[in-house]
N, C-alpha and C positions, 0 to 999 in steps of 0.2 A: 232791346237788341233786335227783335223781329222787325220793328218799324224801320230800322236802319238797314234792313235786308241782309242779315248775316246768314240766311239760309242759301246755300249754294246749289243744292240739288235735293230732290225728294222723289221717293217712289211710294206707291200705295198698292197693297195686295190684299184682296178680300178673300177670306176663307168662308164660303157660305155654309159649309157643313158644321163648323164650330162657332159660327156667328161672331167671328173676330176680324179685325182689320189690322194689318201690319204696316207700319210706316218706317221707312228707312231714309234718313236724311244726312246730308253733309253740312255741318254748321261751322262757320268760321269762328276762330277764337277772337275774343274782344281785345285782348292785349296785343297779340302778335297776329296781324291780319293774314299772312300767308299760311298759318297753321290752321288745319281743319280737323274736326272730330266727326267720326261716324256715330250716329245715334240711331237706336232701334227702339220703337215703342209699339206695344201690342195693346189694342183697345177693343173692348167688347162693343157690341152694337148698342148697348144702353149707355155708351160713353164712359164706361168705367175702365181705368187703366189697369191692365192685368200685369204687364211686365214692361220695364224700361231699362235701357242700358246705354252707356256712353263710354267713349274711350278716354275721357279726361280723368283726372285723379279722383274727383268727387263722384263720378258716375259709374264706378266699378260695382259689379253685382247685379242681380236681377231686379232690384228695386231702386234704381238710380233716381235721385232728385237733384238735378243740377240745372243751370240756366240753359244748357244746350237742349235738354229734354223739354224745358219750358218753351223754347223757341219752336220746336216741332209742334207741341200741343197748341200754342197760340196760332201758328200758321194754319193748322188744320181747322181750328175754330173760326178763324177769319175767313177761310175759304167756304165753310158751310154757310156763313152769313152773307158774304158778298160775291162768292164765286170768283175771287181773284187770289191767285197764289202770290205770296210775298217772297218771291225768289229773286235773288240778285241777278241782274242782267250782266252779261259779259260785254266786252268791248266790241266783239264782232256782231252783236245783235243790234247795235246802233247803226243808223244810216250814215254812210260816208258823206261828208260835206266837201271834201277837197275836190271832187269832180263836178260839183254843182256849178252851173253858169253864174257869172257875177251880175 
């Protein structure tokens, strides 16, 4: 799912006092593309997941284990290795070609 860029948006907040990092992402549904789920993951600095939550039916509660949480975790790990976010690009981020000379 992450390689197909299902991650639409992502924020990262570091809490230095408690040594945790909060990730909040917006992940597109695999079956119905316009549907998105908001996912929250709390990770300690030793990369241990403390809490995870998703809006989907599987991700209810403070210890969610669903594919939307997995997308967030995979994208964070991919960023740590390659410093590239796997976030889906929008139509307006691409260069317009209709005004290019022929």
